[in-house]
N, CA and C atoms of all chains as a GROMACS GRO file, in nm:
protein
  633
    1UNK      N    1   0.084  -0.120   0.000
    1UNK     CA    2   0.000   0.000   0.000
    1UNK      C    3   0.088   0.125   0.000
    2UNK      N    4   0.052   0.219  -0.086
    2UNK     CA    5   0.129   0.344  -0.091
    2UNK      C    6   0.087   0.436   0.024
    3UNK      N    7   0.187   0.506   0.074
    3UNK     CA    8   0.162   0.603   0.181
    3UNK      C    9   0.165   0.742   0.118
    4UNK      N   10   0.048   0.803   0.104
    4UNK     CA   11   0.037   0.932   0.036
    4UNK      C   12   0.004   1.041   0.138
    5UNK      N   13   0.085   1.145   0.134
    5UNK     CA   14   0.058   1.259   0.224
    5UNK      C   15   0.048   1.387   0.140
    6UNK      N   16  -0.051   1.468   0.174
    6UNK     CA   17  -0.064   1.599   0.110
    6UNK      C   18  -0.028   1.702   0.217
    7UNK      N   19   0.078   1.778   0.188
    7UNK     CA   20   0.122   1.880   0.283
    7UNK      C   21   0.062   2.014   0.244
    8UNK      N   22  -0.006   2.076   0.338
    8UNK     CA   23  -0.066   2.206   0.308
    8UNK      C   24  -0.131   2.261   0.432
    9UNK      N   25  -0.142   2.390   0.435
    9UNK     CA   26  -0.192   2.453   0.558
    9UNK      C   27  -0.342   2.474   0.558
   10UNK      N   28  -0.409   2.423   0.457
   10UNK     CA   29  -0.554   2.435   0.454
   10UNK      C   30  -0.605   2.542   0.361
   11UNK      N   31  -0.517   2.600   0.282
   11UNK     CA   32  -0.560   2.703   0.188
   11UNK      C   33  -0.627   2.637   0.066
   12UNK      N   34  -0.681   2.720  -0.020
   12UNK     CA   35  -0.759   2.670  -0.133
   12UNK      C   36  -0.677   2.577  -0.223
   13UNK      N   37  -0.553   2.616  -0.251
   13UNK     CA   38  -0.469   2.536  -0.340
   13UNK      C   39  -0.437   2.400  -0.277
   14UNK      N   40  -0.416   2.401  -0.148
   14UNK     CA   41  -0.385   2.276  -0.077
   14UNK      C   42  -0.506   2.182  -0.082
   15UNK      N   43  -0.624   2.238  -0.062
   15UNK     CA   44  -0.746   2.156  -0.068
   15UNK      C   45  -0.770   2.104  -0.210
   16UNK      N   46  -0.734   2.186  -0.307
   16UNK     CA   47  -0.750   2.146  -0.447
   16UNK      C   48  -0.662   2.024  -0.477
   17UNK      N   49  -0.538   2.026  -0.429
   17UNK     CA   50  -0.449   1.912  -0.451
   17UNK      C   51  -0.502   1.789  -0.379
   18UNK      N   52  -0.550   1.806  -0.257
   18UNK     CA   53  -0.603   1.692  -0.182
   18UNK      C   54  -0.720   1.628  -0.255
   19UNK      N   55  -0.809   1.710  -0.306
   19UNK     CA   56  -0.924   1.657  -0.379
   19UNK      C   57  -0.880   1.585  -0.507
   20UNK      N   58  -0.782   1.645  -0.576
   20UNK     CA   59  -0.734   1.585  -0.701
   20UNK      C   60  -0.666   1.451  -0.674
   21UNK      N   61  -0.589   1.444  -0.567
   21UNK     CA   62  -0.520   1.319  -0.532
   21UNK      C   63  -0.623   1.210  -0.500
   22UNK      N   64  -0.722   1.246  -0.421
   22UNK     CA   65  -0.826   1.148  -0.385
   22UNK      C   66  -0.900   1.100  -0.509
   23UNK      N   67  -0.926   1.190  -0.601
   23UNK     CA   68  -0.998   1.154  -0.724
   23UNK      C   69  -0.917   1.056  -0.809
   24UNK      N   70  -0.788   1.083  -0.823
   24UNK     CA   71  -0.703   0.996  -0.906
   24UNK      C   72  -0.688   0.859  -0.839
   25UNK      N   73  -0.669   0.858  -0.710
   25UNK     CA   74  -0.654   0.731  -0.638
   25UNK      C   75  -0.780   0.646  -0.652
   26UNK      N   76  -0.896   0.711  -0.645
   26UNK     CA   77  -1.022   0.638  -0.659
   26UNK      C   78  -1.041   0.590  -0.803
   27UNK      N   79  -1.014   0.678  -0.898
   27UNK     CA   80  -1.038   0.645  -1.038
   27UNK      C   81  -0.944   0.535  -1.088
   28UNK      N   82  -0.820   0.539  -1.040
   28UNK     CA   83  -0.719   0.442  -1.086
   28UNK      C   84  -0.713   0.320  -0.994
   29UNK      N   85  -0.796   0.317  -0.895
   29UNK     CA   86  -0.800   0.206  -0.800
   29UNK      C   87  -0.662   0.179  -0.739
   30UNK      N   88  -0.597   0.284  -0.697
   30UNK     CA   89  -0.463   0.272  -0.637
   30UNK      C   90  -0.480   0.238  -0.488
   31UNK      N   91  -0.404   0.138  -0.446
   31UNK     CA   92  -0.409   0.097  -0.306
   31UNK      C   93  -0.322   0.193  -0.225
   32UNK      N   94  -0.384   0.286  -0.156
   32UNK     CA   95  -0.306   0.389  -0.088
   32UNK      C   96  -0.378   0.440   0.036
   33UNK      N   97  -0.297   0.479   0.132
   33UNK     CA   98  -0.351   0.552   0.247
   33UNK      C   99  -0.324   0.700   0.222
   34UNK      N  100  -0.420   0.783   0.252
   34UNK     CA  101  -0.405   0.927   0.227
   34UNK      C  102  -0.413   1.002   0.359
   35UNK      N  103  -0.318   1.089   0.378
   35UNK     CA  104  -0.321   1.173   0.498
   35UNK      C  105  -0.293   1.318   0.458
   36UNK      N  106  -0.373   1.408   0.512
   36UNK     CA  107  -0.352   1.550   0.490
   36UNK      C  108  -0.277   1.604   0.612
   37UNK      N  109  -0.161   1.661   0.587
   37UNK     CA  110  -0.078   1.713   0.696
   37UNK      C  111  -0.086   1.864   0.695
   38UNK      N  112  -0.142   1.920   0.801
   38UNK     CA  113  -0.160   2.066   0.806
   38UNK      C  114  -0.073   2.132   0.912
   39UNK      N  115  -0.015   2.053   0.999
   39UNK     CA  116   0.068   2.110   1.106
   39UNK      C  117   0.203   2.157   1.049
   40UNK      N  118   0.233   2.282   1.072
   40UNK     CA  119   0.354   2.342   1.013
   40UNK      C  120   0.479   2.265   1.052
   41UNK      N  121   0.489   2.230   1.178
   41UNK     CA  122   0.611   2.160   1.222
   41UNK      C  123   0.626   2.025   1.152
   42UNK      N  124   0.513   1.955   1.137
   42UNK     CA  125   0.520   1.826   1.066
   42UNK      C  126   0.555   1.847   0.919
   43UNK      N  127   0.495   1.950   0.860
   43UNK     CA  128   0.524   1.979   0.719
   43UNK      C  129   0.672   2.006   0.700
   44UNK      N  130   0.728   2.081   0.794
   44UNK     CA  131   0.868   2.121   0.777
   44UNK      C  132   0.966   2.009   0.803
   45UNK      N  133   0.920   1.896   0.857
   45UNK     CA  134   1.011   1.782   0.868
   45UNK      C  135   1.047   1.730   0.729
   46UNK      N  136   0.968   1.768   0.629
   46UNK     CA  137   0.999   1.730   0.490
   46UNK      C  138   1.083   1.838   0.420
   47UNK      N  139   1.118   1.944   0.494
   47UNK     CA  140   1.198   2.054   0.439
   47UNK      C  141   1.136   2.117   0.315
   48UNK      N  142   1.008   2.134   0.322
   48UNK     CA  143   0.934   2.194   0.210
   48UNK      C  144   0.871   2.325   0.256
   49UNK      N  145   0.887   2.427   0.176
   49UNK     CA  146   0.820   2.554   0.205
   49UNK      C  147   0.714   2.585   0.101
   50UNK      N  148   0.735   2.538  -0.021
   50UNK     CA  149   0.640   2.566  -0.128
   50UNK      C  150   0.525   2.466  -0.119
   51UNK      N  151   0.411   2.517  -0.081
   51UNK     CA  152   0.295   2.431  -0.063
   51UNK      C  153   0.188   2.462  -0.166
   52UNK      N  154   0.103   2.367  -0.198
   52UNK     CA  155   0.095   2.234  -0.140
   52UNK      C  156   0.207   2.144  -0.190
   53UNK      N  157   0.229   2.033  -0.120
   53UNK     CA  158   0.328   1.936  -0.163
   53UNK      C  159   0.269   1.796  -0.152
   54UNK      N  160   0.322   1.708  -0.235
   54UNK     CA  161   0.276   1.568  -0.237
   54UNK      C  162   0.392   1.478  -0.198
   55UNK      N  163   0.368   1.395  -0.098
   55UNK     CA  164   0.470   1.302  -0.052
   55UNK      C  165   0.418   1.160  -0.074
   56UNK      N  166   0.496   1.079  -0.144
   56UNK     CA  167   0.457   0.940  -0.167
   56UNK      C  168   0.566   0.850  -0.111
   57UNK      N  169   0.526   0.764  -0.019
   57UNK     CA  170   0.620   0.673   0.047
   57UNK      C  171   0.743   0.747   0.100
   58UNK      N  172   0.718   0.860   0.160
   58UNK     CA  173   0.824   0.937   0.225
   58UNK      C  174   0.904   1.026   0.133
   59UNK      N  175   0.876   1.023   0.003
   59UNK     CA  176   0.951   1.104  -0.094
   59UNK      C  177   0.866   1.223  -0.141
   60UNK      N  178   0.924   1.342  -0.133
   60UNK     CA  179   0.853   1.461  -0.184
   60UNK      C  180   0.857   1.456  -0.337
   61UNK      N  181   0.741   1.441  -0.398
   61UNK     CA  182   0.737   1.428  -0.545
   61UNK      C  183   0.684   1.552  -0.615
   62UNK      N  184   0.629   1.642  -0.539
   62UNK     CA  185   0.572   1.763  -0.601
   62UNK      C  186   0.562   1.870  -0.495
   63UNK      N  187   0.591   1.993  -0.535
   63UNK     CA  188   0.569   2.102  -0.439
   63UNK      C  189   0.533   2.231  -0.511
   64UNK      N  190   0.448   2.308  -0.447
   64UNK     CA  191   0.417   2.442  -0.492
   64UNK      C  192   0.313   2.457  -0.600
   65UNK      N  193   0.252   2.346  -0.644
   65UNK     CA  194   0.153   2.360  -0.750
   65UNK      C  195   0.057   2.241  -0.751
   66UNK      N  196  -0.048   2.255  -0.829
   66UNK     CA  197  -0.144   2.146  -0.846
   66UNK      C  198  -0.130   2.097  -0.990
   67UNK      N  199  -0.084   1.975  -1.010
   67UNK     CA  200  -0.063   1.925  -1.147
   67UNK      C  201  -0.192   1.880  -1.212
   68UNK      N  202  -0.182   1.852  -1.342
   68UNK     CA  203  -0.301   1.798  -1.409
   68UNK      C  204  -0.314   1.649  -1.374
   69UNK      N  205  -0.425   1.592  -1.415
   69UNK     CA  206  -0.459   1.456  -1.374
   69UNK      C  207  -0.354   1.354  -1.420
   70UNK      N  208  -0.305   1.370  -1.545
   70UNK     CA  209  -0.208   1.274  -1.600
   70UNK      C  210  -0.078   1.276  -1.520
   71UNK      N  211  -0.032   1.396  -1.488
   71UNK     CA  212   0.092   1.406  -1.411
   71UNK      C  213   0.073   1.350  -1.271
   72UNK      N  214  -0.043   1.378  -1.216
   72UNK     CA  215  -0.072   1.330  -1.081
   72UNK      C  216  -0.074   1.176  -1.078
   73UNK      N  217  -0.132   1.118  -1.181
   73UNK     CA  218  -0.136   0.972  -1.189
   73UNK      C  219   0.007   0.917  -1.194
   74UNK      N  220   0.090   0.983  -1.273
   74UNK     CA  221   0.230   0.939  -1.285
   74UNK      C  222   0.301   0.952  -1.149
   75UNK      N  223   0.278   1.062  -1.082
   75UNK     CA  224   0.344   1.084  -0.952
   75UNK      C  225   0.299   0.981  -0.848
   76UNK      N  226   0.177   0.937  -0.860
   76UNK     CA  227   0.123   0.845  -0.761
   76UNK      C  228   0.154   0.699  -0.791
   77UNK      N  229   0.189   0.671  -0.914
   77UNK     CA  230   0.206   0.530  -0.952
   77UNK      C  231   0.349   0.491  -0.987
   78UNK      N  232   0.436   0.588  -1.002
   78UNK     CA  233   0.573   0.554  -1.046
   78UNK      C  234   0.649   0.475  -0.939
   79UNK      N  235   1.106   1.858   1.709
   79UNK     CA  236   1.159   1.993   1.688
   79UNK      C  237   1.101   2.087   1.794
   80UNK      N  238   1.184   2.177   1.843
   80UNK     CA  239   1.137   2.277   1.938
   80UNK      C  240   1.043   2.375   1.869
   81UNK      N  241   0.955   2.434   1.950
   81UNK     CA  242   0.870   2.540   1.895
   81UNK      C  243   0.955   2.663   1.862
   82UNK      N  244   0.911   2.736   1.763
   82UNK     CA  245   0.981   2.859   1.727
   82UNK      C  246   0.957   2.966   1.833
   83UNK      N  247   1.055   3.049   1.853
   83UNK     CA  248   1.038   3.165   1.941
   83UNK      C  249   0.972   3.274   1.858
   84UNK      N  250   0.866   3.331   1.912
   84UNK     CA  251   0.796   3.438   1.841
   84UNK      C  252   0.799   3.565   1.926
   85UNK      N  253   0.822   3.675   1.860
   85UNK     CA  254   0.825   3.804   1.930
   85UNK      C  255   0.727   3.900   1.863
   86UNK      N  256   0.684   3.997   1.939
   86UNK     CA  257   0.589   4.095   1.885
   86UNK      C  258   0.668   4.205   1.812
   87UNK      N  259   0.599   4.287   1.732
   87UNK     CA  260   0.669   4.395   1.661
   87UNK      C  261   0.742   4.492   1.753
   88UNK      N  262   0.687   4.514   1.872
   88UNK     CA  263   0.753   4.607   1.964
   88UNK      C  264   0.891   4.555   2.004
   89UNK      N  265   0.894   4.427   2.039
   89UNK     CA  266   1.022   4.366   2.075
   89UNK      C  267   1.114   4.364   1.953
   90UNK      N  268   1.057   4.331   1.838
   90UNK     CA  269   1.138   4.325   1.716
   90UNK      C  270   1.199   4.462   1.684
   91UNK      N  271   1.119   4.565   1.700
   91UNK     CA  272   1.169   4.700   1.673
   91UNK      C  273   1.287   4.732   1.766
   92UNK      N  274   1.272   4.699   1.892
   92UNK     CA  275   1.380   4.722   1.988
   92UNK      C  276   1.507   4.650   1.947
   93UNK      N  277   1.491   4.528   1.900
   93UNK     CA  278   1.609   4.451   1.858
   93UNK      C  279   1.673   4.511   1.733
   94UNK      N  280   1.589   4.556   1.639
   94UNK     CA  281   1.646   4.615   1.518
   94UNK      C  282   1.722   4.743   1.551
   95UNK      N  283   1.674   4.816   1.652
   95UNK     CA  284   1.744   4.938   1.695
   95UNK      C  285   1.882   4.905   1.751
   96UNK      N  286   1.895   4.782   1.800
   96UNK     CA  287   2.025   4.739   1.852
   96UNK      C  288   2.111   4.675   1.742
   97UNK      N  289   2.059   4.675   1.620
   97UNK     CA  290   2.137   4.624   1.509
   97UNK      C  291   2.108   4.482   1.466
   98UNK      N  292   2.008   4.421   1.529
   98UNK     CA  293   1.973   4.284   1.489
   98UNK      C  294   1.918   4.285   1.346
   99UNK      N  295   1.955   4.183   1.270
   99UNK     CA  296   1.913   4.172   1.130
   99UNK      C  297   1.767   4.131   1.119
  100UNK      N  298   1.692   4.202   1.036
  100UNK     CA  299   1.554   4.164   1.007
  100UNK      C  300   1.549   4.111   0.864
  101UNK      N  301   1.498   3.991   0.849
  101UNK     CA  302   1.486   3.930   0.716
  101UNK      C  303   1.339   3.933   0.675
  102UNK      N  304   1.311   4.004   0.568
  102UNK     CA  305   1.176   4.018   0.516
  102UNK      C  306   1.155   3.911   0.408
  103UNK      N  307   1.057   3.822   0.429
  103UNK     CA  308   1.036   3.714   0.333
  103UNK      C  309   0.917   3.740   0.240
  104UNK      N  310   0.871   3.864   0.238
  104UNK     CA  311   0.763   3.897   0.145
  104UNK      C  312   0.817   3.901   0.001
  105UNK      N  313   0.726   3.900  -0.091
  105UNK     CA  314   0.764   3.899  -0.233
  105UNK      C  315   0.801   4.040  -0.279
  106UNK      N  316   0.879   4.050  -0.388
  106UNK     CA  317   0.926   4.181  -0.434
  106UNK      C  318   0.815   4.284  -0.456
  107UNK      N  319   0.701   4.240  -0.507
  107UNK     CA  320   0.593   4.336  -0.531
  107UNK      C  321   0.537   4.391  -0.399
  108UNK      N  322   0.539   4.307  -0.296
  108UNK     CA  323   0.495   4.354  -0.164
  108UNK      C  324   0.597   4.452  -0.108
  109UNK      N  325   0.723   4.419  -0.128
  109UNK     CA  326   0.831   4.505  -0.077
  109UNK      C  327   0.830   4.640  -0.147
  110UNK      N  328   0.799   4.638  -0.276
  110UNK     CA  329   0.798   4.762  -0.353
  110UNK      C  330   0.692   4.858  -0.300
  111UNK      N  331   0.585   4.802  -0.250
  111UNK     CA  332   0.476   4.884  -0.198
  111UNK      C  333   0.512   4.949  -0.065
  112UNK      N  334   0.563   4.867   0.025
  112UNK     CA  335   0.602   4.917   0.158
  112UNK      C  336   0.704   4.823   0.218
  113UNK      N  337   0.800   4.880   0.289
  113UNK     CA  338   0.904   4.794   0.348
  113UNK      C  339   0.941   4.843   0.487
  114UNK      N  340   1.001   4.755   0.563
  114UNK     CA  341   1.051   4.790   0.695
  114UNK      C  342   1.165   4.892   0.677
  115UNK      N  343   1.159   4.998   0.754
  115UNK     CA  344   1.264   5.098   0.746
  115UNK      C  345   1.357   5.081   0.867
  116UNK      N  346   1.444   4.982   0.855
  116UNK     CA  347   1.537   4.952   0.965
  116UNK      C  348   1.679   4.947   0.909
  117UNK      N  349   1.775   4.955   0.999
  117UNK     CA  350   1.916   4.962   0.959
  117UNK      C  351   1.961   4.836   0.886
  118UNK      N  352   1.937   4.721   0.949
  118UNK     CA  353   1.985   4.595   0.894
  118UNK      C  354   1.869   4.513   0.840
  119UNK      N  355   1.851   4.521   0.711
  119UNK     CA  356   1.737   4.455   0.648
  119UNK      C  357   1.786   4.369   0.532
  120UNK      N  358   1.732   4.250   0.522
  120UNK     CA  359   1.766   4.160   0.412
  120UNK      C  360   1.635   4.107   0.352
  121UNK      N  361   1.631   4.095   0.222
  121UNK     CA  362   1.512   4.042   0.155
  121UNK      C  363   1.541   3.903   0.100
  122UNK      N  364   1.463   3.808   0.145
  122UNK     CA  365   1.472   3.673   0.088
  122UNK      C  366   1.328   3.628   0.067
  123UNK      N  367   1.274   3.652  -0.053
  123UNK     CA  368   1.133   3.620  -0.077
  123UNK      C  369   1.099   3.474  -0.046
  124UNK      N  370   0.983   3.455   0.010
  124UNK     CA  371   0.941   3.320   0.050
  124UNK      C  372   0.943   3.224  -0.069
  125UNK      N  373   0.907   3.274  -0.186
  125UNK     CA  374   0.904   3.188  -0.304
  125UNK      C  375   1.043   3.140  -0.346
  126UNK      N  376   1.146   3.208  -0.294
  126UNK     CA  377   1.284   3.169  -0.328
  126UNK      C  378   1.360   3.118  -0.205
  127UNK      N  379   1.288   3.102  -0.097
  127UNK     CA  380   1.355   3.080   0.031
  127UNK      C  381   1.433   2.949   0.035
  128UNK      N  382   1.378   2.844  -0.022
  128UNK     CA  383   1.448   2.715  -0.018
  128UNK      C  384   1.582   2.723  -0.090
  129UNK      N  385   1.590   2.804  -0.194
  129UNK     CA  386   1.714   2.816  -0.271
  129UNK      C  387   1.810   2.917  -0.211
  130UNK      N  388   1.757   3.017  -0.138
  130UNK     CA  389   1.841   3.129  -0.096
  130UNK      C  390   1.861   3.144   0.055
  131UNK      N  391   1.806   3.051   0.131
  131UNK     CA  392   1.813   3.070   0.277
  131UNK      C  393   1.957   3.078   0.327
  132UNK      N  394   2.050   3.014   0.256
  132UNK     CA  395   2.190   3.011   0.301
  132UNK      C  396   2.255   3.150   0.297
  133UNK      N  397   2.189   3.247   0.231
  133UNK     CA  398   2.241   3.385   0.232
  133UNK      C  399   2.224   3.450   0.370
  134UNK      N  400   2.136   3.393   0.448
  134UNK     CA  401   2.111   3.448   0.583
  134UNK      C  402   2.220   3.400   0.677
  135UNK      N  403   2.285   3.492   0.748
  135UNK     CA  404   2.393   3.450   0.838
  135UNK      C  405   2.341   3.360   0.950
  136UNK      N  406   2.412   3.252   0.973
  136UNK     CA  407   2.370   3.156   1.076
  136UNK      C  408   2.433   3.185   1.211
  137UNK      N  409   2.526   3.279   1.214
  137UNK     CA  410   2.602   3.301   1.337
  137UNK      C  411   2.559   3.426   1.412
  138UNK      N  412   2.442   3.480   1.378
  138UNK     CA  413   2.394   3.598   1.450
  138UNK      C  414   2.243   3.592   1.467
  139UNK      N  415   2.191   3.675   1.556
  139UNK     CA  416   2.048   3.674   1.579
  139UNK      C  417   1.974   3.732   1.459
  140UNK      N  418   1.866   3.668   1.422
  140UNK     CA  419   1.791   3.707   1.303
  140UNK      C  420   1.642   3.708   1.336
  141UNK      N  421   1.575   3.813   1.290
  141UNK     CA  422   1.429   3.820   1.302
  141UNK      C  423   1.370   3.796   1.163
  142UNK      N  424   1.274   3.705   1.154
  142UNK     CA  425   1.208   3.679   1.026
  142UNK      C  426   1.070   3.745   1.030
  143UNK      N  427   1.037   3.815   0.924
  143UNK     CA  428   0.909   3.886   0.920
  143UNK      C  429   0.847   3.878   0.781
  144UNK      N  430   0.716   3.892   0.777
  144UNK     CA  431   0.646   3.896   0.648
  144UNK      C  432   0.527   3.991   0.660
  145UNK      N  433   0.419   3.958   0.596
  145UNK     CA  434   0.304   4.051   0.596
  145UNK      C  435   0.223   4.041   0.724
  146UNK      N  436   0.186   3.916   0.761
  146UNK     CA  437   0.107   3.899   0.883
  146UNK      C  438   0.166   3.795   0.978
  147UNK      N  439   0.282   3.742   0.945
  147UNK     CA  440   0.351   3.651   1.036
  147UNK      C  441   0.332   3.503   1.010
  148UNK      N  442   0.268   3.469   0.899
  148UNK     CA  443   0.246   3.327   0.869
  148UNK      C  444   0.362   3.267   0.791
  149UNK      N  445   0.395   3.331   0.680
  149UNK     CA  446   0.508   3.280   0.600
  149UNK      C  447   0.636   3.286   0.681
  150UNK      N  448   0.650   3.392   0.759
  150UNK     CA  449   0.774   3.406   0.836
  150UNK      C  450   0.787   3.297   0.940
  151UNK      N  451   0.674   3.248   0.993
  151UNK     CA  452   0.681   3.139   1.090
  151UNK      C  453   0.732   3.012   1.023
  152UNK      N  454   0.683   2.987   0.903
  152UNK     CA  455   0.732   2.870   0.829
  152UNK      C  456   0.880   2.884   0.797
  153UNK      N  457   0.918   3.003   0.755
  153UNK     CA  458   1.059   3.026   0.723
  153UNK      C  459   1.146   3.009   0.847
  154UNK      N  460   1.093   3.052   0.962
  154UNK     CA  461   1.166   3.037   1.088
  154UNK      C  462   1.191   2.889   1.118
  155UNK      N  463   1.085   2.809   1.106
  155UNK     CA  464   1.102   2.664   1.130
  155UNK      C  465   1.198   2.603   1.029
  156UNK      N  466   1.189   2.649   0.906
  156UNK     CA  467   1.277   2.596   0.801
  156UNK      C  468   1.423   2.622   0.839
  157UNK      N  469   1.450   2.743   0.886
  157UNK     CA  470   1.588   2.776   0.926
  157UNK      C  471   1.630   2.694   1.048
  158UNK      N  472   1.538   2.678   1.143
  158UNK     CA  473   1.570   2.596   1.261
  158UNK      C  474   1.607   2.454   1.218
  159UNK      N  475   1.532   2.403   1.119
  159UNK     CA  476   1.562   2.268   1.067
  159UNK      C  477   1.699   2.261   1.001
  160UNK      N  478   1.748   2.377   0.958
  160UNK     CA  479   1.876   2.381   0.891
  160UNK      C  480   1.986   2.434   0.983
  161UNK      N  481   1.964   2.425   1.112
  161UNK     CA  482   2.071   2.451   1.206
  161UNK      C  483   2.084   2.594   1.256
  162UNK      N  484   1.989   2.679   1.218
  162UNK     CA  485   1.995   2.818   1.266
  162UNK      C  486   1.942   2.822   1.410
  163UNK      N  487   2.027   2.865   1.502
  163UNK     CA  488   1.990   2.861   1.642
  163UNK      C  489   1.944   2.993   1.700
  164UNK      N  490   1.960   3.102   1.626
  164UNK     CA  491   1.926   3.233   1.682
  164UNK      C  492   1.821   3.304   1.596
  165UNK      N  493   1.725   3.228   1.550
  165UNK     CA  494   1.624   3.285   1.462
  165UNK      C  495   1.490   3.294   1.535
  166UNK      N  496   1.423   3.409   1.520
  166UNK     CA  497   1.292   3.427   1.584
  166UNK      C  498   1.192   3.480   1.480
  167UNK      N  499   1.067   3.448   1.502
  167UNK     CA  500   0.962   3.495   1.413
  167UNK      C  501   0.895   3.619   1.471
  168UNK      N  502   0.874   3.719   1.385
  168UNK     CA  503   0.799   3.836   1.429
  168UNK      C  504   0.651   3.813   1.398
  169UNK      N  505   0.570   3.808   1.503
  169UNK     CA  506   0.427   3.787   1.487
  169UNK      C  507   0.360   3.906   1.419
  170UNK      N  508   0.257   3.877   1.345
  170UNK     CA  509   0.165   3.978   1.288
  170UNK      C  510   0.225   4.064   1.178
  171UNK      N  511   0.352   4.042   1.146
  171UNK     CA  512   0.411   4.101   1.027
  171UNK      C  513   0.414   4.253   1.020
  172UNK      N  514   0.436   4.298   0.897
  172UNK     CA  515   0.450   4.442   0.876
  172UNK      C  516   0.318   4.515   0.899
  173UNK      N  517   0.207   4.442   0.890
  173UNK     CA  518   0.077   4.505   0.914
  173UNK      C  519   0.071   4.560   1.056
  174UNK      N  520   0.104   4.474   1.155
  174UNK     CA  521   0.100   4.520   1.294
  174UNK      C  522   0.214   4.619   1.321
  175UNK      N  523   0.329   4.592   1.257
  175UNK     CA  524   0.444   4.684   1.271
  175UNK      C  525   0.403   4.826   1.234
  176UNK      N  526   0.334   4.839   1.120
  176UNK     CA  527   0.291   4.971   1.073
  176UNK      C  528   0.183   5.029   1.164
  177UNK      N  529   0.092   4.942   1.210
  177UNK     CA  530  -0.015   4.989   1.301
  177UNK      C  531   0.045   5.046   1.429
  178UNK      N  532   0.156   4.988   1.471
  178UNK     CA  533   0.223   5.035   1.593
  178UNK      C  534   0.300   5.165   1.572
  179UNK      N  535   0.310   5.207   1.447
  179UNK     CA  536   0.380   5.331   1.418
  179UNK      C  537   0.530   5.317   1.401
  180UNK      N  538   0.576   5.195   1.383
  180UNK     CA  539   0.719   5.174   1.361
  180UNK      C  540   0.752   5.208   1.215
  181UNK      N  541   0.880   5.241   1.190
  181UNK     CA  542   0.914   5.300   1.059
  181UNK      C  543   0.893   5.207   0.939
  182UNK      N  544   0.825   5.265   0.841
  182UNK     CA  545   0.795   5.194   0.716
  182UNK      C  546   0.825   5.289   0.601
  183UNK      N  547   0.887   5.234   0.498
  183UNK     CA  548   0.906   5.310   0.374
  183UNK      C  549   0.790   5.276   0.281
  184UNK      N  550   0.731   5.377   0.222
  184UNK     CA  551   0.619   5.351   0.133
  184UNK      C  552   0.489   5.348   0.211
  185UNK      N  553   0.385   5.303   0.142
  185UNK     CA  554   0.252   5.299   0.204
  185UNK      C  555   0.196   5.158   0.198
  186UNK      N  556   0.160   5.107   0.316
  186UNK     CA  557   0.107   4.972   0.324
  186UNK      C  558  -0.041   4.974   0.287
  187UNK      N  559  -0.072   4.916   0.172
  187UNK     CA  560  -0.211   4.918   0.128
  187UNK      C  561  -0.283   4.789   0.163
  188UNK      N  562  -0.212   4.676   0.141
  188UNK     CA  563  -0.274   4.547   0.169
  188UNK      C  564  -0.269   4.518   0.318
  189UNK      N  565  -0.386   4.490   0.374
  189UNK     CA  566  -0.390   4.464   0.518
  189UNK      C  567  -0.401   4.316   0.550
  190UNK      N  568  -0.418   4.233   0.449
  190UNK     CA  569  -0.424   4.089   0.474
  190UNK      C  570  -0.361   4.019   0.355
  191UNK      N  571  -0.350   3.885   0.369
  191UNK     CA  572  -0.299   3.807   0.258
  191UNK      C  573  -0.159   3.757   0.281
  192UNK      N  574  -0.114   3.670   0.194
  192UNK     CA  575   0.018   3.610   0.204
  192UNK      C  576   0.017   3.488   0.293
  193UNK      N  577   0.061   3.373   0.248
  193UNK     CA  578   0.079   3.254   0.336
  193UNK      C  579   0.171   3.153   0.274
  194UNK      N  580   0.148   3.030   0.313
  194UNK     CA  581   0.233   2.918   0.273
  194UNK      C  582   0.255   2.920   0.123
  195UNK      N  583   0.146   2.921   0.050
  195UNK     CA  584   0.158   2.918  -0.094
  195UNK      C  585   0.109   3.052  -0.147
  196UNK      N  586   0.124   3.150  -0.064
  196UNK     CA  587   0.084   3.283  -0.106
  196UNK      C  588  -0.038   3.334  -0.034
  197UNK      N  589  -0.104   3.248   0.042
  197UNK     CA  590  -0.220   3.295   0.116
  197UNK      C  591  -0.184   3.302   0.263
  198UNK      N  592  -0.283   3.324   0.349
  198UNK     CA  593  -0.249   3.347   0.489
  198UNK      C  594  -0.314   3.249   0.583
  199UNK      N  595  -0.321   3.124   0.543
  199UNK     CA  596  -0.396   3.030   0.626
  199UNK      C  597  -0.309   2.934   0.704
  200UNK      N  598  -0.180   2.963   0.716
  200UNK     CA  599  -0.094   2.874   0.792
  200UNK      C  600  -0.134   2.871   0.939
  201UNK      N  601  -0.099   2.762   1.006
  201UNK     CA  602  -0.138   2.750   1.146
  201UNK      C  603  -0.020   2.783   1.236
  202UNK      N  604  -0.046   2.863   1.338
  202UNK     CA  605   0.060   2.902   1.430
  202UNK      C  606   0.097   2.786   1.520
  203UNK      N  607   0.223   2.774   1.548
  203UNK     CA  608   0.267   2.666   1.636
  203UNK      C  609   0.390   2.708   1.714
  204UNK      N  610   0.408   2.834   1.734
  204UNK     CA  611   0.530   2.880   1.797
  204UNK      C  612   0.515   2.915   1.943
  205UNK      N  613   0.628   2.946   2.006
  205UNK     CA  614   0.628   2.994   2.143
  205UNK      C  615   0.610   3.145   2.144
  206UNK      N  616   0.516   3.190   2.217
  206UNK     CA  617   0.495   3.334   2.224
  206UNK      C  618   0.579   3.388   2.339
  207UNK      N  619   0.692   3.444   2.307
  207UNK     CA  620   0.785   3.479   2.411
  207UNK      C  621   0.760   3.617   2.469
  208UNK      N  622   0.668   3.690   2.412
  208UNK     CA  623   0.642   3.823   2.462
  208UNK      C  624   0.495   3.855   2.449
  209UNK      N  625   0.441   3.912   2.553
  209UNK     CA  626   0.300   3.946   2.548
  209UNK      C  627   0.276   4.095   2.536
  210UNK      N  628   0.379   4.168   2.495
  210UNK     CA  629   0.371   4.313   2.498
  210UNK      C  630   0.277   4.371   2.394
  211UNK      N  631   0.238   4.292   2.295
  211UNK     CA  632   0.148   4.346   2.195
  211UNK      C  633   0.005   4.306   2.225
   0.00000   0.00000   0.00000
């Protein structure tokens, strides 16, 4: 099972990424746990300032933007 | 990780008068509108902070500030994670600084905004070391 985390402080862009990630995971039937991390101190353990960010299995794969569906699928399945 | 030390604008102003460095992490367009008028000022925009944080001296006390204190809190934690031991966050940003009548160049028009990804919805998690404001 993939461990997917969305790092964001709760702003509109962060929520947009969270919704997009959930949609792709559901549509592609990806076996994954999803967690939204909003606590600044927890977010900064990943050394990321540009939010939102996507972390898959402990690796930061995206930061500072919301990608399109195809890119998101690639980021979640690679 | 320890909580960040946070100070109010009044304390920050006193420190800048003693020569402590103030690092403004607002974006250039925000700075162009209004800026802190202090002796030792450095600009490291939040959008470039991950690439440029090493320009900030690690061997002296540093105050991090932004528009309302959200981005600067994140930047403070980021620096702490990178070994900066004398970094503090200025709460409430240049908005409260200007309200208090501390020196500003230009005119502060925007009273809100700015955060993690450009908005202001970050969550506070620091130590409030001063209640003077």
